C-alpha positions as CSV (number, residue, x, y, z in Angstrom):
1,M,-0.3,0.3,-0.2
2,A,1.0,3.3,-0.9
3,L,2.7,5.6,2.1
4,Q,-0.2,8.7,1.9
5,V,2.1,10.9,3.7
6,A,3.0,15.0,3.0
7,V,5.6,16.5,0.4
8,L,7.6,19.4,1.6
9,T,9.1,22.2,-0.8
10,L,12.0,24.2,0.6
11,V,13.1,27.2,-0.5
12,L,15.8,29.4,0.8
13,V,16.3,32.8,-0.5
14,A,17.8,36.1,-0.2
15,F,15.8,38.6,1.6
16,G,13.7,40.8,-0.6
17,S,14.7,38.7,-3.8
18,A,11.4,36.6,-5.2
19,C,13.3,34.7,-7.2
20,L,17.3,34.5,-7.3
21,A,19.3,34.7,-11.3
22,G,19.0,31.3,-12.7
23,E,16.1,29.8,-10.1
24,A,13.4,30.5,-12.8
25,K,15.7,28.5,-15.2
26,G,16.5,25.6,-13.0
27,E,20.3,26.4,-13.0
28,W,21.4,25.3,-9.1
29,T,24.8,25.0,-8.3
30,V,24.3,21.7,-6.9
31,E,21.5,19.6,-7.2
32,F,21.0,16.2,-5.4
33,D,18.6,13.5,-7.2
34,G,17.5,11.1,-4.3
35,A,17.2,8.3,-7.4
36,A,20.7,7.4,-5.9
37,L,22.7,7.3,-3.2
38,P,24.4,10.4,-2.1
39,S,27.6,10.9,-3.9
40,G,29.8,14.1,-5.1
41,A,29.3,17.2,-3.7
42,W,26.8,15.7,-1.0
43,H,28.5,13.9,1.8
44,A,26.5,11.4,4.0
45,S,27.3,10.2,7.4
46,P,24.9,7.3,8.3
47,G,25.4,6.2,11.8
48,Q,24.2,2.3,13.5
49,N,20.6,1.7,13.8
50,T,20.1,3.9,10.9
51,E,18.8,3.5,7.5
52,M,19.7,4.8,3.5
53,K,18.3,3.6,0.6
54,V,16.2,4.3,-2.4
55,E,12.7,3.6,-2.5
56,D,10.2,4.7,-5.2
57,G,12.4,7.1,-7.1
58,A,13.3,9.4,-3.6
59,L,16.0,8.3,-0.5
60,R,14.7,7.4,2.6
61,I,16.3,8.3,5.4
62,L,15.4,6.2,8.7
63,D,16.6,7.0,12.2
64,R,15.4,4.7,14.9
65,G,18.7,5.3,16.9
66,T,19.1,7.1,20.1
67,E,22.3,6.9,21.5
68,R,25.1,9.5,21.0
69,T,26.1,9.4,17.2
70,Q,22.8,7.5,15.8
71,L,21.3,9.9,13.3
72,C,21.2,9.9,9.8
73,F,22.5,13.4,7.8
74,V,23.2,14.5,4.1
75,S,25.3,17.6,3.8
76,T,27.3,19.8,1.2
77,G,29.3,23.0,1.8
78,W,28.1,25.9,-0.4
79,Q,30.1,28.8,1.2
80,C,27.0,30.6,1.7
81,E,27.4,34.3,2.3
82,P,25.3,35.8,5.3
83,R,25.1,39.3,3.4
84,Y,24.4,37.9,0.1
85,G,22.0,34.8,0.8
86,A,21.6,31.4,-0.6
87,V,19.0,29.0,-1.9
88,V,18.1,25.7,-0.8
89,E,15.1,23.5,-2.3
90,A,14.2,20.1,-0.9
91,R,11.1,17.7,-1.6
92,V,10.7,16.0,1.2
93,K,7.6,13.0,2.3
94,V,7.7,13.1,6.6
95,L,6.8,10.1,7.5
96,A,7.9,10.7,11.3
97,C,9.8,12.6,13.7
98,S,10.3,12.0,17.0
99,G,11.8,15.2,18.7
100,R,14.4,18.3,17.5
101,A,16.2,17.4,14.1
102,G,14.5,13.9,13.9
103,M,13.9,15.0,10.8
104,C,15.0,18.3,9.3
105,L,16.6,21.0,7.3
106,L,19.6,22.3,8.3
107,V,21.5,26.1,7.2
108,A,24.4,27.6,8.3
109,D,26.0,30.2,6.7
110,G,29.8,30.1,8.5
111,V,28.7,32.3,11.2
112,H,24.8,31.4,11.8
113,E,22.7,28.4,11.7
114,Q,19.3,27.3,12.0
115,C,17.8,24.2,12.2
116,F,14.0,23.3,11.1
117,T,12.4,20.6,12.2
118,L,10.0,19.0,9.9
119,Y,6.8,17.1,12.1
120,P,3.6,15.5,10.7
121,D,1.6,18.8,12.0
122,R,4.1,21.8,12.1
123,I,7.4,23.1,11.6
124,V,9.7,24.6,14.2
125,A,13.0,27.1,14.2
126,E,15.0,25.4,16.5
127,D,16.4,28.3,18.8
128,A,14.6,31.3,17.0
129,D,11.7,30.6,19.8
130,L,9.3,30.1,17.2
131,E,6.8,26.9,15.5
132,A,3.9,27.0,13.8
133,K,0.7,25.0,13.0
134,A,1.5,23.3,9.6
135,D,-0.6,19.8,7.9
136,L,2.5,18.2,6.5
137,A,0.9,14.9,6.8
138,K,-2.3,15.5,4.1
139,D,-1.3,17.5,1.5
140,F,1.4,18.7,-0.8
141,R,2.8,22.1,1.1
142,V,5.9,24.7,-0.5
143,V,7.6,26.1,2.6
144,R,9.9,28.9,1.8
145,V,12.6,30.3,3.5
146,E,14.1,33.7,3.1
147,I,17.5,34.6,5.1
148,K,19.5,37.9,5.0
149,E,22.4,38.4,7.7
150,T,20.4,37.8,11.3
151,D,16.7,37.3,10.0
152,F,14.3,35.0,8.1
153,K,11.8,34.1,7.2
154,L,9.1,31.4,6.2
155,R,5.8,30.9,3.9
156,V,4.2,27.9,3.2
157,D,2.3,27.8,-0.2
158,G,3.5,31.7,0.1
159,A,1.9,32.8,2.9
160,A,4.1,33.8,5.6
161,L,4.0,31.6,9.2
162,L,7.4,32.5,10.7
163,N,9.1,35.9,10.9
164,G,12.5,35.2,12.3
165,A,13.5,39.0,11.9
166,G,17.0,39.1,14.4
167,K,16.6,35.9,15.2
168,F,19.1,33.7,12.9
169,V,21.5,34.2,15.2
170,K,22.8,31.0,16.6
171,K,26.4,30.5,16.4
172,A,27.0,28.2,13.5
173,H,29.2,25.4,15.0
174,E,32.9,25.3,14.5
175,G,32.0,27.7,12.1
176,R,30.4,25.4,9.5
177,N,29.1,26.3,6.3
178,V,26.8,24.0,4.6
179,C,23.2,23.0,3.7
180,G,22.0,19.7,4.9
181,F,18.7,17.3,5.6
182,G,17.9,14.0,7.4
183,S,18.2,13.2,10.6
184,I,21.1,15.2,13.0
185,S,20.0,14.8,16.6
186,S,21.2,11.7,18.2
187,P,18.0,11.6,20.6
188,S,15.6,12.3,17.8
189,T,14.5,9.5,15.6
190,G,12.8,10.4,12.3
191,D,12.0,9.0,9.2
192,G,11.8,10.7,5.4
193,L,11.4,10.8,1.8
194,W,13.8,13.0,0.1
195,D,12.9,13.1,-3.9
196,F,15.4,16.3,-4.9
197,V,17.9,18.5,-2.7
198,R,19.2,21.5,-4.9
199,Y,20.9,25.2,-3.5
200,K,22.2,27.9,-4.9
201,A,24.1,30.6,-3.0
202,V,24.2,34.2,-4.3
203,A,27.4,35.5,-4.9
204,E,28.9,38.8,-5.1
205,P,29.2,40.4,-8.3
206,F,32.1,39.5,-10.1
207,Q,33.7,39.8,-13.6
208,L,36.1,36.6,-15.0
209,V,39.4,37.7,-16.5
210,P,38.6,38.4,-20.3
211,G,40.1,35.8,-22.5
212,A,41.1,33.6,-19.9
213,E,41.6,29.7,-21.6
214,H,41.5,26.8,-19.0
215,I,43.0,23.6,-19.2
216,V,42.2,20.2,-17.8
217,V,45.5,18.9,-16.5
218,F,44.5,15.9,-15.2
219,K,41.3,14.3,-13.7
220,Q,40.2,11.2,-12.8
221,E,37.3,9.8,-10.6
222,G,38.2,8.2,-7.3
223,I,41.8,10.4,-7.1
224,Y,42.1,13.3,-4.8
225,A,44.8,15.3,-7.4
226,C,46.2,18.1,-5.6
227,F,48.8,20.5,-4.7
228,P,50.4,21.3,-7.7
229,T,53.9,22.4,-8.3
230,L,54.7,24.7,-11.5
231,Y,58.0,25.1,-13.1
232,Q,59.2,26.8,-16.1
233,M,62.4,25.0,-17.3
234,P,65.8,26.7,-18.5
235,D,63.9,25.4,-22.3
236,S,61.1,27.3,-21.9
237,M,59.4,24.0,-21.3
238,L,56.7,24.0,-19.0
239,A,56.6,21.1,-15.6
240,I,54.1,20.3,-12.9
241,S,54.2,17.6,-10.6
242,F,50.8,17.4,-8.1
243,G,49.8,14.3,-5.5
244,T,47.5,11.2,-6.7
245,R,46.0,10.8,-3.5
246,V,43.1,7.9,-3.1
247,T,41.6,9.8,-0.1
248,R,40.7,13.5,0.3
249,S,43.1,14.0,2.9
250,H,46.0,16.7,3.3
251,I,47.7,14.1,5.6
252,D,47.3,10.5,4.2
253,S,49.3,10.9,0.7
254,R,48.8,7.0,-0.1
255,G,48.4,7.5,-4.2
256,G,51.8,8.9,-4.8
257,S,52.5,11.7,-7.4
258,K,52.4,12.3,-11.0
259,Q,54.6,14.8,-13.3
260,L,53.6,16.1,-16.9
261,V,55.1,18.7,-19.1
262,S,53.8,21.2,-21.7
263,R,55.9,22.6,-24.9
264,D,53.1,25.0,-25.5
265,G,52.7,27.3,-23.0
266,G,50.2,24.6,-21.0
267,K,47.9,24.1,-23.7
268,T,48.4,20.5,-23.8
269,W,50.3,18.3,-20.9
270,T,52.3,14.7,-21.6
271,D,54.6,12.2,-19.8
272,P,58.1,13.3,-19.2
273,P,60.7,12.2,-21.4
274,A,62.4,9.5,-19.3
275,D,65.7,11.4,-18.8
276,L,64.4,14.7,-17.5
277,V,64.9,15.4,-14.2
278,I,62.1,18.0,-13.3
279,H,63.5,20.1,-9.8
280,N,63.1,23.3,-8.9
281,P,65.2,25.8,-10.8
282,D,65.6,28.0,-7.5
283,T,67.5,25.6,-6.0
284,R,70.1,25.5,-8.3
285,R,73.9,27.1,-7.1
286,A,76.3,28.8,-9.2
287,D,78.9,25.4,-8.7
288,G,76.0,23.8,-10.8
289,K,74.8,21.7,-7.5
290,F,71.4,22.2,-5.5
291,A,70.6,23.2,-2.2
292,E,67.8,21.9,-0.8
293,A,66.2,22.0,3.2
294,W,62.7,21.2,4.3
295,P,60.5,20.0,7.1
296,T,60.1,16.1,7.5
297,G,56.5,16.4,7.2
298,W,53.7,14.0,8.1
299,R,55.4,10.5,9.6
300,E,53.1,8.0,10.0
301,A,53.0,5.5,13.0
302,P,51.1,2.7,14.7
303,A,48.1,4.0,16.5
304,A,49.2,2.2,19.6
305,E,52.4,5.0,20.0
306,R,50.0,7.9,20.6
307,E,50.3,8.6,24.0
308,K,54.4,8.1,23.5
309,L,54.7,10.5,20.7
310,E,52.2,13.1,23.0
311,A,54.5,12.6,25.8
312,R,57.4,13.9,23.9
313,G,55.2,17.2,23.3
314,L,53.9,16.2,19.6
315,E,50.9,17.1,18.1
316,V,49.5,13.8,16.7
317,R,47.0,13.4,14.0
318,P,44.5,10.9,13.1
319,V,45.0,9.0,9.4
320,R,42.9,6.1,9.2
321,E,42.1,3.2,11.2
322,G,45.0,2.3,13.2
323,I,47.6,5.4,11.9
324,V,48.3,8.5,13.1
325,A,50.8,10.9,12.1
326,Y,53.3,13.8,13.7
327,C,55.3,16.2,11.6
328,E,58.9,16.3,13.7
329,G,62.5,18.0,12.4
330,A,63.6,19.5,9.6
331,H,66.6,18.6,6.9
332,F,68.9,19.5,4.6
333,R,70.5,18.0,1.1
334,V,73.5,19.2,-1.0
335,R,73.1,17.3,-4.5
336,D,75.4,17.3,-7.7
337,A,74.4,17.9,-11.4
338,Q,73.7,14.4,-11.6
339,R,72.0,14.2,-8.8
340,H,73.8,12.5,-6.2
341,E,73.8,13.7,-2.5
342,V,77.2,15.2,-1.7
343,A,76.2,16.7,2.0
344,K,72.9,16.1,4.5
345,G,72.1,16.6,7.7
346,A,69.4,17.4,10.2
347,I,68.8,21.0,11.0
348,Q,69.0,21.9,14.8
349,L,65.6,23.3,16.1
350,P,64.0,24.1,19.2
351,P,61.7,21.8,20.9
352,L,58.2,22.1,18.8
353,A,55.0,20.4,18.8
354,L,54.4,20.5,14.6
355,L,56.6,21.5,12.2
356,M,55.5,22.0,8.4
357,G,55.8,23.3,4.9
358,F,54.6,24.9,2.2
359,G,56.6,24.0,-0.8
360,R,57.7,25.7,-3.8
361,P,56.1,29.1,-3.0
362,S,58.2,29.2,0.4
363,Y,61.8,28.7,-1.3
364,L,63.5,31.9,-2.2
365,N,67.1,32.1,-3.1
366,A,67.9,35.3,-2.0
367,G,71.5,35.7,-3.5
368,N,74.8,36.2,-2.1
369,G,74.5,32.7,-0.7
370,I,71.6,33.7,1.2
371,R,68.2,31.0,0.9
372,L,65.1,30.9,3.0
373,V,62.4,28.6,3.3
374,A,59.2,29.7,5.1
375,V,58.1,27.0,7.6
376,Y,55.3,27.2,10.0
377,G,53.9,25.0,12.8
378,Y,52.6,25.2,16.6
379,A,55.4,25.7,19.7
380,T,52.9,23.4,22.0
381,P,50.2,21.3,21.0
382,R,47.2,22.9,19.6
383,G,48.4,25.9,19.8
384,V,48.3,29.0,17.5
385,R,50.5,28.5,14.6
386,Q,53.4,30.4,13.7
387,T,55.5,31.1,11.2
388,W,59.9,30.8,11.1
389,C,62.5,30.5,8.1
390,L,65.4,27.9,7.6
391,R,67.8,30.0,6.6
392,T,71.4,29.5,5.3
393,E,74.4,32.1,4.1
394,N,76.6,29.6,3.0
395,D,74.2,28.7,-0.3
396,G,72.4,25.7,1.4
397,D,76.0,23.9,2.8
398,S,74.4,24.4,6.5
399,W,71.1,26.0,7.5
400,D,69.9,27.8,10.8
401,F,66.5,28.4,12.4
402,V,64.9,31.7,12.6
403,P,61.9,33.4,13.6
404,M,59.7,34.9,11.5
405,A,56.4,36.0,13.0
406,S,54.7,35.1,15.6
407,A,50.9,35.1,16.6
408,L,48.9,38.1,17.5
409,P,46.5,37.4,19.9
410,N,43.8,34.9,18.4
411,T,45.5,35.3,15.5
412,G,48.4,32.7,13.7
413,F,49.9,32.1,10.8
414,N,50.9,29.6,8.5
415,E,51.4,28.8,5.0
416,T,54.0,31.9,3.8
417,A,55.2,32.5,0.0
418,L,58.3,34.4,-0.4
419,L,59.5,36.8,-2.8
420,K,62.5,39.3,-3.2
421,T,61.8,43.0,-4.3
422,T,64.1,44.7,-6.5
423,R,64.5,47.2,-4.2
424,G,66.4,44.4,-1.9
425,A,63.4,43.9,0.9
426,I,62.3,40.4,1.2
427,I,58.4,40.0,1.9
428,A,56.9,37.1,3.1
429,L,52.7,37.1,2.6
430,M,51.3,34.5,5.2
431,R,47.7,33.0,5.5
432,T,45.7,33.9,8.8
433,E,44.5,31.2,11.5
434,P,40.8,31.4,12.1
435,S,40.2,34.2,14.1
436,K,36.8,36.5,14.0
437,E,38.6,40.0,12.9
438,H,41.6,38.3,10.3
439,N,39.9,35.0,9.2
440,G,41.0,34.6,5.9
441,F,42.7,37.4,5.2
442,L,47.0,38.0,4.0
443,F,49.1,38.9,6.4
444,Q,52.7,40.3,5.3
445,C,56.1,41.5,6.9
446,E,59.1,41.8,5.5
447,S,62.8,41.7,6.1
448,V,65.5,44.6,5.1
449,D,68.7,41.9,6.5
450,G,68.4,39.1,4.0
451,G,65.9,37.1,6.5
452,R,67.6,37.6,9.7
453,T,65.1,39.6,11.4
454,W,61.6,40.4,10.0
455,S,58.8,43.8,10.6
456,A,55.6,43.0,12.6
457,P,52.8,41.6,10.1
458,V,50.4,43.6,8.9
459,N,46.7,43.3,7.1
460,T,47.2,43.4,3.4
461,G,43.3,43.5,2.2
462,I,44.0,40.3,0.3
463,W,41.2,38.0,1.5
464,G,42.1,34.5,0.1
465,Y,44.8,31.7,0.7
466,P,47.0,30.4,0.2
467,C,49.0,32.6,-2.2
468,H,51.9,32.7,-4.3
469,L,54.4,35.7,-5.4
470,L,55.7,36.1,-8.6
471,Q,57.8,39.0,-10.7
472,L,56.3,39.9,-13.8
473,Q,58.4,41.5,-16.7
474,S,56.4,44.8,-16.2
475,G,58.1,45.2,-13.0
476,Q,54.5,44.8,-11.1
477,I,54.2,41.7,-8.2
478,L,51.5,39.5,-8.8
479,C,50.1,37.9,-5.8
480,A,47.7,35.0,-6.6
481,Y,45.7,32.6,-4.2
482,G,42.6,30.4,-3.5
483,Y,39.7,31.9,-3.1
484,R,37.2,29.8,-0.8
485,R,34.4,31.6,-0.5
486,R,31.5,32.3,-2.6
487,P,31.9,32.3,-5.5
488,M,34.9,29.3,-4.8
489,G,37.6,29.7,-7.8
490,V,41.0,31.4,-7.8
491,R,41.9,35.1,-8.0
492,A,44.8,37.3,-8.2
493,V,46.3,41.4,-7.1
494,V,49.2,42.8,-8.0
495,S,51.1,45.5,-6.5
496,R,52.9,48.1,-8.5
497,D,55.8,49.7,-5.8
498,E,57.3,46.4,-4.8
499,G,55.1,45.0,-2.3
500,K,54.7,47.8,-0.7
501,T,50.6,48.0,-1.3
502,W,48.4,46.0,-3.0
503,D,45.5,46.8,-5.3
504,A,43.0,45.0,-3.1
505,K,40.1,46.6,-4.9
506,N,40.9,45.7,-8.5
507,T,40.9,41.9,-8.4
508,F,41.8,39.5,-10.9
509,V,39.1,36.4,-11.1
510,L,40.3,33.9,-12.9
511,R,38.2,31.0,-11.7
512,A,34.6,31.4,-9.6
513,D,33.0,27.9,-10.5
514,G,34.4,25.8,-7.5
515,A,31.9,23.7,-5.6
516,G,31.3,20.3,-4.3
517,N,31.5,19.0,-1.0
518,S,34.8,21.1,0.0
519,S,36.4,24.4,-0.1
520,D,39.6,22.7,-0.8
521,L,41.0,24.2,-3.7
522,G,43.5,26.7,-5.0
523,Y,47.1,26.6,-4.0
524,P,48.4,28.3,-7.1
525,Q,51.3,29.1,-8.7
526,S,52.4,31.4,-11.8
527,V,54.8,31.4,-14.3
528,Q,55.3,34.1,-16.9
529,L,56.0,33.4,-20.6
530,P,58.0,35.2,-23.0
531,D,55.1,36.9,-24.6
532,R,53.8,38.0,-20.8
533,T,51.1,35.3,-21.1
534,I,50.5,34.3,-17.4
535,V,50.1,30.3,-17.1
536,T,48.7,29.6,-13.2
537,A,48.3,26.1,-11.8
538,Y,46.0,25.1,-9.5
539,Y,43.6,22.6,-8.5
540,M,40.0,23.4,-8.4
541,N,36.8,21.5,-7.2
542,C,33.4,21.8,-9.1
543,K,30.2,20.6,-9.4
544,D,31.4,16.9,-9.7
545,N,33.0,17.0,-6.8
546,I,36.2,15.0,-8.6
547,T,39.3,17.2,-7.3
548,H,41.7,18.1,-10.3
549,V,44.5,20.1,-11.1
550,A,43.9,22.9,-13.7
551,V,45.8,25.6,-15.5
552,T,44.6,28.8,-16.3
553,R,46.4,30.9,-19.3
554,W,45.6,34.8,-19.0
555,R,46.7,38.6,-19.1
556,L,46.7,41.0,-17.6
557,P,43.7,43.9,-18.5
558,A,45.1,46.5,-19.9
559,P,45.4,49.5,-17.7
């Protein structure tokens, strides 16, 4: 016998907007079809005593559990901006709901969140002290929720039902920025059929760089292609290396890496010749040898050793079942022209809980035997991150550990890009740790004595992270960075006064089509070809949620 239940359609839009751009045309950022299990952009977290299956063309979510972690929820990151709003539309049959969030729609914009619990006979806006009767167990109903900043409204079949002016204020849990549906409460139970869920977040106005050409370098379902490093080889050939991980993890590197080359300025990419050795050209010394220094990075250990590692003052992270990881130590080496090691050693460090690196953007050959590698980490476990430098004055034969930027109150620094300006100063642009005041902005400090000492960090006004710095043929300095709020993608700005100031109001938008179940994208690196074309490499996550490596060929627009 067919279930006789209500069908509920929920729409979340910006205040005062009858219809978002594209909504009438069905142009949604991400759509979920209940005829299949959640995948791609949608992340499912079914717990014990729950069930998730396709039934009669819709996703049935049944939560019978009442113990801790016994819930069944589907969510996607949507990078909603409070000042712009978003839209989510869900078609659901509500069969049962025993209490708060037993069957619900959750919206969170990174600052605020609201859970709308769906009962057969009413809708409750949790934490807003608002409730209204609604017969959701008999007829089709359209429920519309409008949010902007701290306000929301809820309508049923076009009629106003709940006015939440000033009530969209509950703090987003751990700053989450998601929309989701199902059961998100362990004590409560619920049962519902979800036909579809789709959303469209309102984006700030933007204009893409004209004439930009986007090329996919590597994309494969099931592979987390990440952290590209782009090199401009002496013969004008471009080379790129990147991770090909089997899990979406910044710690678990299983899956290895891949290298490709381009002989046409990044338009096409092929496997490198067997005898080609791809290396960072900045590491080459005048004597033909190569000088390198790096933090050791993540080391894996059996989970049984966690207590012992933590007793040594190290920060330990879970990797997968039975395995943990930690970061300890830094090393250097010198290799000859044939890439044979001629010297190596450990760099003396103070006691640290964690030390990490940032790849090519953090390596600088400053000349006169001075080389720097920016590193970051914690002095104590779970502390506020700060940055340091590995520094040599003898072209890499030995290295010291030098302070760079200590944390500000409630604000730390991590992934850092370095560049030496034509005026002789070394500038460092640093990603900030989460803080209400500074979260997401790049901070800058500089050194005028070859990296021995550094100025106090200041906010550049550039929102985005992490970044890469490149001196252009025009003398301008290009700062390219990932942009992890809507519209997500890759952006760049320039400095016309050797890094003293940045034209943050005139942003070059390379990509603005990032999507998927994560804001994990970017890490751009750029080179400039002889014809002044800029090639920027990065990794990207779009609607299909396949993280891939791409490049954009573009030029700075004429002033």
